[in-house]
C-alpha positions in Angstrom: 118.5 145.8 128.6 117.7 148.4 126.2 118.0 145.8 123.6 115.9 143.1 125.3 113.1 145.9 125.7 113.2 147.2 122.3 112.7 143.7 120.9 111.0 141.5 123.0 108.9 139.8 121.1 111.9 138.6 118.8 114.2 137.3 121.4 110.7 135.4 122.7 110.6 133.9 119.6 114.6 132.8 119.7 113.8 131.4 123.3 110.7 129.4 122.7 112.5 127.9 119.7 115.5 126.9 121.0 113.8 125.8 124.6 111.6 123.6 122.0 114.4 121.9 119.8 116.1 121.1 123.4 113.1 119.7 124.3 112.5 117.7 121.1 116.2 116.0 121.7 116.0 115.5 125.4 112.4 113.2 124.5 114.0 111.3 121.3 116.9 110.4 123.3 115.2 109.6 126.4 112.7 107.6 124.1 114.6 105.9 122.0 117.1 103.2 122.3 121.1 103.9 121.8 121.4 102.2 118.6 118.5 105.1 117.5 120.3 107.6 118.9 123.7 106.4 117.1 122.2 106.1 113.6 120.8 109.7 114.4 124.2 111.0 115.4 125.7 109.1 111.9 123.0 111.0 110.0 123.8 114.5 111.7 127.7 113.8 110.9 126.8 113.0 107.1 125.0 116.3 106.8 127.4 118.0 108.0 
């Protein structure tokens, strides 16, 4: 808890960053067709 109290701003930024990333990914997947999602996953695998 001491660590969290010392650095609330940094943790808040991380928290919001991850939340927005997950939210964007969920919206992308739900709003896209299956074919588009497959292309997106393939692109990620190639980039890795």
